[in-house]
C-alpha positions as CSV (number, residue, x, y, z in Angstrom):
1,X,48.9,-31.9,44.3
2,X,49.6,-34.0,41.3
3,X,50.0,-33.1,37.7
4,X,49.3,-35.1,34.5
5,X,48.7,-33.8,31.0
6,X,48.0,-30.2,32.4
7,X,45.5,-31.3,34.8
8,X,46.1,-31.0,38.6
9,X,44.7,-33.5,41.0
10,X,44.2,-33.2,44.8
11,X,45.0,-35.9,47.4
12,X,43.0,-36.3,50.7
13,X,42.9,-39.1,53.3
14,X,39.9,-40.6,54.8
15,X,41.0,-42.3,58.3
16,X,37.8,-43.9,58.8
17,X,37.9,-45.7,55.6
18,X,41.6,-45.9,55.3
19,X,41.7,-44.6,51.6
20,X,43.2,-41.8,49.7
21,X,41.0,-40.0,47.5
22,X,40.9,-36.8,45.2
23,X,39.5,-35.0,42.3
24,X,40.7,-33.1,39.2
25,X,41.1,-29.5,40.3
26,X,40.3,-26.1,38.4
27,X,37.6,-27.5,36.2
28,X,33.8,-27.5,36.6
29,X,33.3,-31.2,35.7
30,X,33.8,-33.5,38.5
31,X,36.5,-36.1,37.9
32,X,37.2,-38.1,41.0
33,X,39.4,-41.0,42.0
34,X,40.6,-43.1,45.0
35,X,43.5,-45.4,45.8
36,X,45.0,-47.2,48.9
37,X,48.5,-45.9,48.7
38,X,50.7,-43.3,46.9
39,X,51.3,-45.6,43.7
40,X,47.8,-46.5,43.4
41,X,46.3,-42.9,43.8
42,X,48.7,-41.7,41.1
43,X,47.7,-44.5,38.8
44,X,43.9,-43.7,39.6
45,X,44.4,-40.0,38.9
46,X,46.2,-40.6,35.5
47,X,43.5,-43.2,34.6
48,X,40.7,-40.7,35.4
49,X,42.3,-37.9,33.3
50,X,42.7,-40.3,30.4
51,X,39.0,-41.5,30.9
52,X,37.8,-37.9,30.9
53,X,39.8,-37.0,27.7
54,X,38.6,-40.3,25.9
55,X,35.0,-39.4,26.8
56,X,35.2,-36.0,25.2
57,X,37.0,-37.3,22.2
58,X,34.2,-39.9,21.7
59,X,31.5,-37.3,22.2
60,X,33.4,-35.0,19.9
61,X,33.5,-32.3,22.6
62,X,36.2,-30.1,24.1
63,X,37.1,-31.1,27.5
64,X,37.6,-28.3,30.1
65,X,41.0,-26.9,30.3
66,X,42.4,-26.1,33.8
67,X,42.5,-22.2,34.8
68,X,45.8,-20.8,33.8
69,X,47.1,-17.4,33.9
70,X,46.9,-14.8,36.5
71,X,43.9,-13.1,38.2
72,X,43.9,-9.3,38.4
73,X,41.7,-7.9,40.9
74,X,40.7,-4.7,42.8
75,X,42.3,-3.9,46.1
76,X,40.6,-2.6,49.1
77,X,41.2,1.1,47.9
78,X,39.3,0.4,44.5
79,X,42.5,0.3,42.6
80,X,43.4,-2.5,40.1
81,X,46.1,-4.6,41.2
């Protein structure tokens, strides 16, 4: 997982095409990127995040913020964790 400006990005490898690819995680918008090696995938991820933020700035809208914090749930016995 990579991090940049508070956003997390995944990295996966496609053996058939010989490329690395990923997407910004923990937001509903789809922001994806790809590269040939570690340096290029990192650059593509940072560029994708910057483009995403620039797009929202131009539209005067708020970009989604990644999920942060803790999740409290109910355990199997019906009690709050």
